[in-house]
N, C-alpha and C positions, 0 to 999 in steps of 0.2 A: 504493500499499500504505498501509496506516495505521503511525504510529509507533509501536504498541506492538508490532506485528508483527517490523516490523527486528529482525535478529541483529546486533549489535555484538559483533563476533572480539577478542577480550583478547588482546592480544602479550604475550606474556614480557617483561622489562626483559631488554636485553643482555647486564646483569650476570649474570643468572640462568643465561642461555644459556652464556656462558662457565664458570658453576662446573658445569653440567651434563656438561660436555665431561669432567670428572674430573682437571681441572689440581690440581694441590696449591697452597696459598694461596702460598709464593713465586713458583711458577710463574705464578699468577693477576697478581701485582701486577708481575711482567717484561710481561707481554701488555699490561696497562693502561698502563706506563707506553712502549710502542710498541720495546719490547727485540726483535730484528732475529736473536735466538739461533736457530739451526736445530732446534735441540729443540723448540723451541714449535710448529714448522710445521704438525704432526699438531692441536694443541689449535685452532691459528686455523682451520684450514682448515674442522674439524666446527663451529667455530663461525659462521663465514661460511656455510655452507650452511645450520645449524637458523637463522641469523637471516633467510637471504633465504626459506626456509620460515614462518615468520612473519612476512612481509610487512615485514621492514625491506629500505633501498636499502642498495647499496653505499657510498655516501655517509654514513648514518648509522652503518651496521657500522664504517667505517674510524676516522670522527671518534670513535667509541668506545675503541678502541685504538690509536690514534696514529699512524694509516694515510690515505691517501688513498683514494678511489673508484677510481684509476686503479690504484693500489697493489693493492685488494682484487681487483679484476676480474684483471690482472695473476696474481696468485695463483693465482686460480682455473684460468686458462688452464695457468698450468703445473703445479699438483701436484693442480687438481681431478679431477673423473671426469665 
């Protein structure tokens, strides 16, 4: 296929994905610093699932919010659908 016909899917930036979860500015900053408060779990889950849908790896997602890839996977297994 010629280069002009290839479609390149543009991914949203991970910070944009966090903001789209409906998180407040204060909670956004807590998530970015790696806070483990339970009230943030619903935002993190939505962020993780949307990030995966946008083609990010669990490692990239975790690195953006101060978690390891294993912690992201564990959170999805425990609370995810």
